[in-house]
N, CA, C and O atoms as a GROMACS GRO file, in nm:
protein
  388
    1MET      N    1   0.086  -0.118   0.000
    1MET     CA    2   0.000   0.000   0.000
    1MET      C    3   0.090   0.124   0.000
    1MET      O    4   0.183   0.135   0.079
    2THR      N    5   0.060   0.215  -0.090
    2THR     CA    6   0.139   0.338  -0.098
    2THR      C    7   0.094   0.438   0.009
    2THR      O    8  -0.012   0.422   0.071
    3ASP      N    9   0.176   0.539   0.030
    3ASP     CA   10   0.140   0.644   0.126
    3ASP      C   11   0.011   0.715   0.083
    3ASP      O   12  -0.071   0.749   0.168
    4LEU      N   13  -0.005   0.737  -0.046
    4LEU     CA   14  -0.126   0.802  -0.094
    4LEU      C   15  -0.249   0.714  -0.069
    4LEU      O   16  -0.356   0.764  -0.034
    5ASP      N   17  -0.233   0.584  -0.086
    5ASP     CA   18  -0.343   0.491  -0.054
    5ASP      C   19  -0.377   0.494   0.094
    5ASP      O   20  -0.494   0.483   0.131
    6ARG      N   21  -0.277   0.509   0.180
    6ARG     CA   22  -0.302   0.519   0.325
    6ARG      C   23  -0.384   0.645   0.357
    6ARG      O   24  -0.475   0.642   0.440
    7ILE      N   25  -0.350   0.753   0.290
    7ILE     CA   26  -0.424   0.878   0.310
    7ILE      C   27  -0.569   0.860   0.267
    7ILE      O   28  -0.661   0.898   0.340
    8ILE      N   29  -0.591   0.803   0.150
    8ILE     CA   30  -0.727   0.782   0.098
    8ILE      C   31  -0.806   0.691   0.192
    8ILE      O   32  -0.922   0.718   0.220
    9GLN      N   33  -0.743   0.585   0.240
    9GLN     CA   34  -0.810   0.492   0.331
    9GLN      C   35  -0.848   0.562   0.462
    9GLN      O   36  -0.960   0.545   0.510
   10ALA      N   37  -0.756   0.640   0.519
   10ALA     CA   38  -0.783   0.707   0.646
   10ALA      C   39  -0.894   0.812   0.632
   10ALA      O   40  -0.981   0.821   0.718
   11VAL      N   41  -0.889   0.889   0.525
   11VAL     CA   42  -0.992   0.992   0.503
   11VAL      C   43  -1.127   0.925   0.477
   11VAL      O   44  -1.229   0.968   0.531
   12GLY      N   45  -1.127   0.821   0.396
   12GLY     CA   46  -1.252   0.750   0.370
   12GLY      C   47  -1.314   0.696   0.497
   12GLY      O   48  -1.435   0.704   0.516
   13SER      N   49  -1.232   0.641   0.583
   13SER     CA   50  -1.280   0.587   0.710
   13SER      C   51  -1.334   0.698   0.800
   13SER      O   52  -1.442   0.684   0.858
   14GLU      N   53  -1.260   0.808   0.810
   14GLU     CA   54  -1.301   0.920   0.896
   14GLU      C   55  -1.429   0.986   0.847
   14GLU      O   56  -1.513   1.028   0.927
   15TYR      N   57  -1.445   0.996   0.716
   15TYR     CA   58  -1.560   1.067   0.658
   15TYR      C   59  -1.671   0.973   0.612
   15TYR      O   60  -1.770   1.018   0.555
   16GLY      N   61  -1.655   0.844   0.635
   16GLY     CA   62  -1.759   0.747   0.599
   16GLY      C   63  -1.779   0.733   0.448
   16GLY      O   64  -1.891   0.716   0.402
   17GLN      N   65  -1.670   0.741   0.373
   17GLN     CA   66  -1.677   0.731   0.227
   17GLN      C   67  -1.592   0.614   0.180
   17GLN      O   68  -1.488   0.584   0.237
   18GLN      N   69  -1.639   0.548   0.075
   18GLN     CA   70  -1.565   0.436   0.019
   18GLN      C   71  -1.456   0.485  -0.076
   18GLN      O   72  -1.469   0.591  -0.137
   19ARG      N   73  -1.351   0.408  -0.086
   19ARG     CA   74  -1.238   0.442  -0.174
   19ARG      C   75  -1.285   0.471  -0.316
   19ARG      O   76  -1.243   0.570  -0.376
   20HIS      N   77  -1.370   0.386  -0.369
   20HIS     CA   78  -1.412   0.404  -0.509
   20HIS      C   79  -1.488   0.536  -0.527
   20HIS      O   80  -1.482   0.595  -0.635
   21ALA      N   81  -1.558   0.582  -0.425
   21ALA     CA   82  -1.628   0.710  -0.434
   21ALA      C   83  -1.528   0.826  -0.438
   21ALA      O   84  -1.548   0.923  -0.512
   22LEU      N   85  -1.422   0.816  -0.359
   22LEU     CA   86  -1.321   0.923  -0.357
   22LEU      C   87  -1.244   0.929  -0.488
   22LEU      O   88  -1.195   1.036  -0.527
   23LEU      N   89  -1.233   0.817  -0.557
   23LEU     CA   90  -1.156   0.812  -0.682
   23LEU      C   91  -1.245   0.814  -0.806
   23LEU      O   92  -1.195   0.806  -0.918
   24ALA      N   93  -1.376   0.825  -0.788
   24ALA     CA   94  -1.470   0.825  -0.901
   24ALA      C   95  -1.449   0.946  -0.989
   24ALA      O   96  -1.407   1.052  -0.942
   25SER      N   97  -1.479   0.931  -1.117
   25SER     CA   98  -1.461   1.042  -1.211
   25SER      C   99  -1.568   1.150  -1.193
   25SER      O  100  -1.545   1.266  -1.225
   26SER      N  101  -1.684   1.110  -1.141
   26SER     CA  102  -1.789   1.210  -1.117
   26SER      C  103  -1.762   1.282  -0.985
   26SER      O  104  -1.693   1.230  -0.898
   27ARG      N  105  -1.817   1.399  -0.972
   27ARG     CA  106  -1.796   1.479  -0.851
   27ARG      C  107  -1.857   1.412  -0.728
   27ARG      O  108  -1.798   1.412  -0.621
   28GLY      N  109  -1.975   1.355  -0.745
   28GLY     CA  110  -2.042   1.288  -0.634
   28GLY      C  111  -2.115   1.386  -0.544
   28GLY      O  112  -2.120   1.506  -0.570
   29ARG      N  113  -2.171   1.332  -0.438
   29ARG     CA  114  -2.242   1.416  -0.340
   29ARG      C  115  -2.143   1.510  -0.270
   29ARG      O  116  -2.022   1.493  -0.278
   30LYS      N  117  -2.199   1.607  -0.202
   30LYS     CA  118  -2.118   1.707  -0.131
   30LYS      C  119  -2.022   1.639  -0.033
   30LYS      O  120  -1.906   1.678  -0.023
   31ALA      N  121  -2.070   1.539   0.039
   31ALA     CA  122  -1.987   1.470   0.138
   31ALA      C  123  -1.868   1.400   0.072
   31ALA      O  124  -1.758   1.398   0.128
   32VAL      N  125  -1.891   1.343  -0.045
   32VAL     CA  126  -1.783   1.275  -0.118
   32VAL      C  127  -1.681   1.378  -0.166
   32VAL      O  128  -1.561   1.358  -0.151
   33ALA      N  129  -1.730   1.487  -0.224
   33ALA     CA  130  -1.641   1.591  -0.275
   33ALA      C  131  -1.557   1.651  -0.162
   33ALA      O  132  -1.438   1.677  -0.180
   34GLU      N  133  -1.617   1.671  -0.046
   34GLU     CA  134  -1.543   1.726   0.068
   34GLU      C  135  -1.435   1.629   0.113
   34GLU      O  136  -1.321   1.670   0.137
   35ALA      N  137  -1.469   1.503   0.126
   35ALA     CA  138  -1.370   1.403   0.169
   35ALA      C  139  -1.256   1.394   0.067
   35ALA      O  140  -1.140   1.381   0.106
   36ARG      N  141  -1.288   1.400  -0.060
   36ARG     CA  142  -1.185   1.397  -0.165
   36ARG      C  143  -1.091   1.517  -0.151
   36ARG      O  144  -0.970   1.504  -0.163
   37MET      N  145  -1.148   1.634  -0.126
   37MET     CA  146  -1.065   1.754  -0.109
   37MET      C  147  -0.973   1.739   0.012
   37MET      O  148  -0.857   1.780   0.007
   38VAL      N  149  -1.024   1.683   0.120
   38VAL     CA  150  -0.942   1.660   0.240
   38VAL      C  151  -0.826   1.566   0.205
   38VAL      O  152  -0.712   1.590   0.244
   39ALA      N  153  -0.856   1.459   0.133
   39ALA     CA  154  -0.752   1.363   0.095
   39ALA      C  155  -0.646   1.428   0.007
   39ALA      O  156  -0.527   1.405   0.026
   40MET      N  157  -0.688   1.509  -0.089
   40MET     CA  158  -0.592   1.578  -0.176
   40MET      C  159  -0.508   1.677  -0.095
   40MET      O  160  -0.387   1.688  -0.116
   41TYR      N  161  -0.572   1.748  -0.004
   41TYR     CA  162  -0.501   1.843   0.082
   41TYR      C  163  -0.395   1.770   0.166
   41TYR      O  164  -0.279   1.813   0.171
   42LEU      N  165  -0.435   1.661   0.230
   42LEU     CA  166  -0.340   1.587   0.313
   42LEU      C  167  -0.226   1.530   0.230
   42LEU      O  168  -0.113   1.522   0.276
   43ALA      N  169  -0.256   1.491   0.107
   43ALA     CA  170  -0.150   1.441   0.019
   43ALA      C  171  -0.047   1.551  -0.009
   43ALA      O  172   0.073   1.524  -0.012
   44THR      N  173  -0.094   1.674  -0.030
   44THR     CA  174   0.001   1.783  -0.055
   44THR      C  175   0.084   1.814   0.069
   44THR      O  176   0.200   1.853   0.059
   45ARG      N  177   0.025   1.798   0.186
   45ARG     CA  178   0.095   1.828   0.312
   45ARG      C  179   0.194   1.717   0.350
   45ARG      O  180   0.306   1.744   0.393
   46LEU      N  181   0.151   1.593   0.334
   46LEU     CA  182   0.230   1.480   0.383
   46LEU      C  183   0.323   1.420   0.279
   46LEU      O  184   0.415   1.345   0.312
   47LEU      N  185   0.300   1.452   0.154
   47LEU     CA  186   0.382   1.398   0.046
   47LEU      C  187   0.439   1.513  -0.038
   47LEU      O  188   0.410   1.522  -0.157
   48PRO      N  189   0.519   1.600   0.023
   48PRO     CA  190   0.567   1.718  -0.049
   48PRO      C  191   0.654   1.686  -0.170
   48PRO      O  192   0.674   1.771  -0.257
   49HIS      N  193   0.706   1.565  -0.176
   49HIS     CA  194   0.789   1.523  -0.289
   49HIS      C  195   0.705   1.491  -0.412
   49HIS      O  196   0.759   1.478  -0.522
   50GLN      N  197   0.574   1.477  -0.395
   50GLN     CA  198   0.487   1.449  -0.510
   50GLN      C  199   0.431   1.579  -0.565
   50GLN      O  200   0.392   1.668  -0.489
   51SER      N  201   0.428   1.588  -0.694
   51SER     CA  202   0.376   1.709  -0.759
   51SER      C  203   0.223   1.711  -0.752
   51SER      O  204   0.159   1.608  -0.733
   52LEU      N  205   0.167   1.830  -0.768
   52LEU     CA  206   0.022   1.843  -0.773
   52LEU      C  207  -0.034   1.761  -0.889
   52LEU      O  208  -0.142   1.704  -0.879
   53THR      N  209   0.040   1.756  -0.998
   53THR     CA  210  -0.002   1.679  -1.116
   53THR      C  211  -0.012   1.530  -1.083
   53THR      O  212  -0.110   1.466  -1.119
   54SER      N  213   0.089   1.476  -1.014
   54SER     CA  214   0.086   1.332  -0.984
   54SER      C  215  -0.024   1.298  -0.883
   54SER      O  216  -0.087   1.193  -0.893
   55ILE      N  217  -0.046   1.386  -0.787
   55ILE     CA  218  -0.155   1.364  -0.691
   55ILE      C  219  -0.288   1.369  -0.764
   55ILE      O  220  -0.374   1.283  -0.745
   56GLY      N  221  -0.305   1.470  -0.848
   56GLY     CA  222  -0.429   1.482  -0.924
   56GLY      C  223  -0.454   1.362  -1.013
   56GLY      O  224  -0.568   1.315  -1.022
   57ARG      N  225  -0.350   1.313  -1.077
   57ARG     CA  226  -0.364   1.197  -1.165
   57ARG      C  227  -0.417   1.076  -1.087
   57ARG      O  228  -0.499   1.000  -1.138
   58HIS      N  229  -0.370   1.060  -0.964
   58HIS     CA  230  -0.416   0.947  -0.882
   58HIS      C  231  -0.567   0.956  -0.855
   58HIS      O  232  -0.635   0.854  -0.846
   59PHE      N  233  -0.618   1.078  -0.841
   59PHE     CA  234  -0.760   1.101  -0.815
   59PHE      C  235  -0.842   1.119  -0.943
   59PHE      O  236  -0.963   1.138  -0.937
   60GLY      N  237  -0.776   1.114  -1.058
   60GLY     CA  238  -0.846   1.137  -1.184
   60GLY      C  239  -0.882   1.284  -1.203
   60GLY      O  240  -0.981   1.316  -1.268
   61ARG      N  241  -0.801   1.372  -1.145
   61ARG     CA  242  -0.823   1.517  -1.152
   61ARG      C  243  -0.697   1.583  -1.204
   61ARG      O  244  -0.594   1.516  -1.220
   62ASP      N  245  -0.703   1.713  -1.230
   62ASP     CA  246  -0.582   1.782  -1.272
   62ASP      C  247  -0.522   1.862  -1.157
   62ASP      O  248  -0.579   1.871  -1.048
   63ARG      N  249  -0.406   1.920  -1.183
   63ARG     CA  250  -0.331   1.990  -1.077
   63ARG      C  251  -0.405   2.110  -1.022
   63ARG      O  252  -0.389   2.144  -0.905
   64THR      N  253  -0.487   2.175  -1.104
   64THR     CA  254  -0.559   2.293  -1.055
   64THR      C  255  -0.665   2.253  -0.953
   64THR      O  256  -0.694   2.329  -0.860
   65THR      N  257  -0.722   2.136  -0.970
   65THR     CA  258  -0.820   2.086  -0.873
   65THR      C  259  -0.753   2.056  -0.740
   65THR      O  260  -0.807   2.085  -0.634
   66VAL      N  261  -0.634   1.997  -0.747
   66VAL     CA  262  -0.558   1.967  -0.625
   66VAL      C  263  -0.520   2.098  -0.555
   66VAL      O  264  -0.531   2.109  -0.433
   67ARG      N  265  -0.476   2.196  -0.632
   67ARG     CA  266  -0.439   2.326  -0.574
   67ARG      C  267  -0.559   2.393  -0.508
   67ARG      O  268  -0.548   2.450  -0.400
   68HIS      N  269  -0.676   2.385  -0.574
   68HIS     CA  270  -0.798   2.441  -0.517
   68HIS      C  271  -0.833   2.373  -0.384
   68HIS      O  272  -0.866   2.439  -0.286
   69ALA      N  273  -0.824   2.239  -0.383
   69ALA     CA  274  -0.853   2.164  -0.260
   69ALA      C  275  -0.756   2.204  -0.149
   69ALA      O  276  -0.796   2.226  -0.035
   70ARG      N  277  -0.628   2.214  -0.183
   70ARG     CA  278  -0.527   2.253  -0.084
   70ARG      C  279  -0.558   2.391  -0.026
   70ARG      O  280  -0.556   2.411   0.096
   71ASP      N  281  -0.585   2.486  -0.114
   71ASP     CA  282  -0.612   2.622  -0.068
   71ASP      C  283  -0.739   2.631   0.016
   71ASP      O  284  -0.742   2.700   0.117
   72LYS      N  285  -0.842   2.561  -0.026
   72LYS     CA  286  -0.970   2.564   0.046
   72LYS      C  287  -0.957   2.501   0.185
   72LYS      O  288  -1.009   2.555   0.283
   73MET      N  289  -0.889   2.388   0.193
   73MET     CA  290  -0.875   2.320   0.321
   73MET      C  291  -0.781   2.395   0.415
   73MET      O  292  -0.799   2.391   0.536
   74GLU      N  293  -0.681   2.464   0.361
   74GLU     CA  294  -0.594   2.548   0.445
   74GLU      C  295  -0.675   2.658   0.512
   74GLU      O  296  -0.653   2.690   0.629
   75MET      N  297  -0.768   2.715   0.438
   75MET     CA  298  -0.851   2.822   0.491
   75MET      C  299  -0.951   2.769   0.594
   75MET      O  300  -0.990   2.842   0.686
   76ALA      N  301  -0.991   2.644   0.580
   76ALA     CA  302  -1.093   2.587   0.669
   76ALA      C  303  -1.041   2.574   0.813
   76ALA      O  304  -1.115   2.601   0.908
   77GLY      N  305  -0.916   2.535   0.830
   77GLY     CA  306  -0.860   2.520   0.963
   77GLY      C  307  -0.938   2.424   1.051
   77GLY      O  308  -0.956   2.447   1.170
   78ASP      N  309  -0.985   2.316   0.992
   78ASP     CA  310  -1.069   2.217   1.061
   78ASP      C  311  -0.985   2.129   1.154
   78ASP      O  312  -0.884   2.073   1.112
   79ARG      N  313  -1.027   2.117   1.278
   79ARG     CA  314  -0.955   2.034   1.376
   79ARG      C  315  -0.952   1.888   1.334
   79ARG      O  316  -0.854   1.817   1.357
   80ARG      N  317  -1.060   1.844   1.272
   80ARG     CA  318  -1.068   1.704   1.227
   80ARG      C  319  -0.956   1.674   1.127
   80ARG      O  320  -0.896   1.567   1.131
   81ILE      N  321  -0.930   1.769   1.039
   81ILE     CA  322  -0.825   1.751   0.940
   81ILE      C  323  -0.688   1.749   1.009
   81ILE      O  324  -0.602   1.668   0.974
   82GLY      N  325  -0.669   1.837   1.105
   82GLY     CA  326  -0.544   1.841   1.180
   82GLY      C  327  -0.517   1.711   1.253
   82GLY      O  328  -0.404   1.662   1.258
   83LYS      N  329  -0.622   1.655   1.310
   83LYS     CA  330  -0.610   1.526   1.381
   83LYS      C  331  -0.569   1.416   1.284
   83LYS      O  332  -0.480   1.335   1.313
   84LEU      N  333  -0.634   1.412   1.169
   84LEU     CA  334  -0.600   1.312   1.067
   84LEU      C  335  -0.455   1.328   1.021
   84LEU      O  336  -0.383   1.230   1.004
   85GLU      N  337  -0.415   1.452   1.000
   85GLU     CA  338  -0.278   1.478   0.954
   85GLU      C  339  -0.176   1.425   1.055
   85GLU      O  340  -0.078   1.363   1.017
   86LYS      N  341  -0.200   1.450   1.182
   86LYS     CA  342  -0.108   1.402   1.285
   86LYS      C  343  -0.102   1.249   1.288
   86LYS      O  344   0.005   1.191   1.300
   87GLN      N  345  -0.219   1.185   1.277
   87GLN     CA  346  -0.222   1.039   1.277
   87GLN      C  347  -0.147   0.982   1.157
   87GLN      O  348  -0.068   0.889   1.170
   88LEU      N  349  -0.172   1.040   1.041
   88LEU     CA  350  -0.109   0.991   0.919
   88LEU      C  351   0.040   1.019   0.916
   88LEU      O  352   0.116   0.940   0.860
   89ALA      N  353   0.083   1.129   0.974
   89ALA     CA  354   0.225   1.165   0.973
   89ALA      C  355   0.310   1.056   1.039
   89ALA      O  356   0.427   1.039   1.007
   90ARG      N  357   0.249   0.982   1.130
   90ARG     CA  358   0.322   0.874   1.197
   90ARG      C  359   0.340   0.752   1.107
   90ARG      O  360   0.430   0.670   1.131
   91THR      N  361   0.255   0.738   1.004
   91THR     CA  362   0.260   0.620   0.919
   91THR      C  363   0.324   0.646   0.783
   91THR      O  364   0.357   0.552   0.710
   92ILE      N  365   0.341   0.773   0.748
   92ILE     CA  366   0.396   0.810   0.618
   92ILE      C  367   0.548   0.804   0.625
   92ILE      O  368   0.609   0.852   0.721
   93THR      N  369   0.609   0.747   0.522
   93THR     CA  370   0.753   0.737   0.516
   93THR      C  371   0.812   0.872   0.473
   93THR      O  372   0.786   0.918   0.362
   94PRO      N  373   0.892   0.935   0.558
   94PRO     CA  374   0.948   1.065   0.520
   94PRO      C  375   1.050   1.049   0.407
   94PRO      O  376   1.123   0.950   0.401
   95VAL      N  377   1.053   1.146   0.319
   95VAL     CA  378   1.149   1.146   0.208
   95VAL      C  379   1.245   1.261   0.233
   95VAL      O  380   1.204   1.377   0.246
   96HIS      N  381   1.371   1.230   0.241
   96HIS     CA  382   1.472   1.333   0.266
   96HIS      C  383   1.543   1.366   0.135
   96HIS      O  384   1.580   1.277   0.059
   97ALA      N  385   1.560   1.493   0.112
   97ALA     CA  386   1.626   1.536  -0.013
   97ALA      C  387   1.775   1.519  -0.004
   97ALA      O  388   1.847   1.550  -0.100
   0.00000   0.00000   0.00000
C-alpha cells in the first residue's frame, strides 16, 4: 500500500466514504467531494515530494483541482483535518532530499 493509498483509506474511514467514491470520475455528493478535497489536501501536506499533477492523476483530476482543494482546506482550519494529519504523519515514510 502506498502512502497516498493510506491517506485515501484514512480519510474514507473518517468521513464514511468508500475508496471508489473518492476516486470516481464524477464529482459525487457534497460529502464525497469534501472528503476527496481533504484527501488531496493531506497528500500535498504529507507527500511534499509528489507534484500536484501526480496527486491529481491518482484522483483522476488535474493539478488545478488539487491546488484548489489545498487552498480551500488550508482556509478551513478544521480540527478534524489536523487530527488526521497528525495520525497519518506517523505512518507516512518521510522522504529526505
